[in-house]
N, C-alpha and C positions, 0 to 999 in steps of 0.2 A: 504493501500499501505506501507507504514512504517513499519518495525518491531523493536522491542527493539535493537535486535542488530546491524544493520543496522546503516553505517558511513558514509550514505549519503539517504535520500528521499525526492523524489521532488513527489508532487504532486499537476496536473492539472497544470502548471506555464504559465502565460505570463506577456508580458513585449511589451508596446509600452511606443515608449519614442512621444515627444512632448506635444502639446495640442488641443482642440479640433476644431484649427482651420485649423491643419497639424498635423497629428502625424501619425507616421510608426509604424507596428507592426513586431518587430525583432523577439519574441520568439511564439509561440502559441501551446499550449496543452504538455507538456514537463514533464513527466509520469518518470521515472528512477531512481530502487534503486541499491546504490553500496555497498559491502558487506567489511567487516575490511578487509584490507590487498590483494584487489583487483586493479588491475593497469587499466587504465579502460582510453581507449585515445576518445576526441573526434573528430568529421573527417567532413566538412563538404564543401560548395562551400563557398568562399569568402565572408563578411557580412551576411551571412547565423546563425549569435546571439550563436556562439562556446564559442568566450572571454566573453557576456554580460552570456551567463549562468555558465560560469566560478566564472564571478566575484559578481552572483547570491547566486553563493554555499559560497563562503568567503565575503558576506554581503560587498560586497565595494558597490553594490546597489544595490538597494530593485526590488521586483518581481513588477509587475502591480496586479496581479491574482497568486492564486495557493498560495504553501506553502512548507517551502524546512525547514526538517530538517538534522543535525547534530550531532551527537551521540546522537541521540533522543532529542535535543533542539532545539527550535530558530535557527536560521544562526548568529543573532544577535550574543544572551548570547555565543553563540560558539565561535564566536569570543573575544567574555573581558571573556573569559574561555581560550582562547589560545590555542584552537585547532589546530590548521592551524599554517601553513608552505605556501608559497609560491616563486615560483620565479617566472620571469618572461623573457622575448625576450633580454631583458639590464640588465645586472648580478646589478647594481645603487651598486656599493659599495662604497664608500665613501676613493678619492684616496690618503689626508693627514692624513686614518692609515693602519697599518699595516693590513695583510691580516687575523693577529692573531689576532686584533682589531675588525680588522669584524667583526668575528665570533662568535668574545663574547659580539657584540653587545646588538643585544638581553637580552642575560643572565645580562647587567649590567642595562640593562631599568627593569628589575623585581626583581632586587637588590636583585642577587642568590650570595652567601657568595665570597670573592676571591677565597680563597683557591679551594671550589665545580665548580666554575667559570676556573679558567686556568683548571683546571683536565677537564671540561667539553668539553673546547674549543680544550683542545688538542688533545681526542678524536676523537670529530665532523674533526680537517683536518687528521689525520690519518685516519678513517674513505674516506675519498677525494684523498688519498696521495699528502698530499702538507706540509707534518710535517714537508721538510726542507721547506719551504720556508714560513710560519708563521713569518718569521721580512721581509718581502720584502713588497710591498704597489702594489697592484694593477694593475700599471700602468706598470710594471715590468715584468708579467706573460701576457700569451696568453690569447685568449678567450676563449679557453676552461678552459683554470685555469682555469678564472677570473670566470666561471660560475659554475666551480667545489665549491670554494671558497663558492658562492652565495648560493648552497644544503647547505654547509655544517652549512652556515649560521640559515636555513631557520628548519635544523631539530633539532638544538644547544636546545632548548626549548622540544626536543622530542614530537612533536605532532601526533596525529592521524592520519591526514589527509595536503597531501602535494600539494598544486595547483598551477599547473607551463601549464603556458598560451607560446607555442609555445618558450619555453627556447637555444634551439641550431636550430634555425634558419638564424640567421646570420652570420656559421658557416659555413665553405668548409667541403664537402662532408667526404670528409676522417675523419676531425673531428669530422663530427659527430656524424658517424658511433662509430665512437671510444666513444664518451661520451655515447653513446644510448648502452652500453654495459656494461660502468661504472655505467649508473643510474641502472642498472639490479642489477648487484651486488649490489650497496646501499641497492635498495630496499627489496633484498635478504637478506640483514643482516639486516637488520632492520625495517620488514613489516611491514612500513608505509604504509595504502592507500593510492594512485598516479592518481586521477583527472589530464589530461595529451590535451593537447591543439595543435595541430597538422597537419599541409594541407599538410604535407609528410605518402600517402600511406603504404610503406615496412617500415618505423618510426613506424606507428600505430601499424601494423603486428607482426614488430619484439616484441614490447617494451610489448604490450597489453597478459590482461586477454580476455578482451574482449572490443571490435571498437564499439562505436555508431555511426553512419553514420546519416546526418542534413542535410538536405533539401536546397533548397535556402527559402531568402527571406519568409515570412516566419518562424526561423527555425523552424519544428518539425523534432523527430525522429524519421525514414525512417524504422528504419532497427539498430538493435545490431547483431554483430557476436561474436561470441564463436573463440577464437583463442588455439587449443588446441594445440598446437606447445611445444614438452619438452625441457625440464628445468632441467639444466642451458641451458639457452641460447648462441650462441657464432657465427665465424662469417662463421660456418662450415653451420646456422642455416639458409641462405639468402643463400646455393643451393641447399638448397630441397624440393623435386616436392610442397608439402604441403606449404609451406609458399609463391610459386609464386600460386598457385591453391587460397590461402582467399587474399594476393593481386588482384587478377582478382575477387575475390565475393567484393572484398568493392569497387574496379571502376565501375565492375556494378552496383554496390546498389546506388555509387552518381550518375551515371546516368539517372536511375530511378527515382532518388530522383530533379531531375533538377542541372543546374550548369551553372555559367556563363565561358566563355572561361579562366578568368582566373583562378579559382577554380583547388586546388591545385601547385600556384604558387606563389604566394604572402599573406603575412599575412593581421589577419582580419582588415577594417577598423577601425579605431579608433572610437568609442561609437560617438563621435559627427557626424561621418555622416552616424550615423543612427539618427538621431532625426529629 
């Protein structure tokens, strides 16, 4: 299943929470390969294990069965080698540090020389169009701008893989659409492989190279949908007939896989809720 050129290779993965007396199977039989430069979205009903799968890829929790390789090595080794960047729903910026200092933080941790660190930080702020706000603090920026800063920080040390867990879920619809367009611009400029968790079908279709549809718990991959919409994508993309056809295909695939009444509307339940 895994190839030497794949960024992510998952084979026969399962995840069970709890003990022998009370167990919950969160994921079962997951097989997925992601190639360099892909933008892959994971979508499914609440509690299906999307975020759990993302966390296993990022070595934030381990699988119960099966294997995960990132850049041809175990996930734990990939994490220590700093192959990952991660962005979550909350930007998790430090209010006492400026935006510039927040973006520079991972570079400080790896002890990058000061001059190179300043250069790289400036490059990242320019990439996310926050150069004019470098000396501001997080509380002085909008939610969308804070999330752009979080993306810049995640990309600062040039990871080959960016993991994003519902990063725009807390934003209003207009800001969310604008951030989708910004994220695609950043993705196209950097060539970073992205794995993206979302509950929004239109968001998944607009962003992705492929949409991975998951079933209700225990989470399984029920369908992988290729998104052949032309690039670069823009607001005009959302008016194309193939865009609406793909939205319908994803929606029908979710229905076929089973879902609860809250599917597609709220964020994943925390891991504790699966235990």
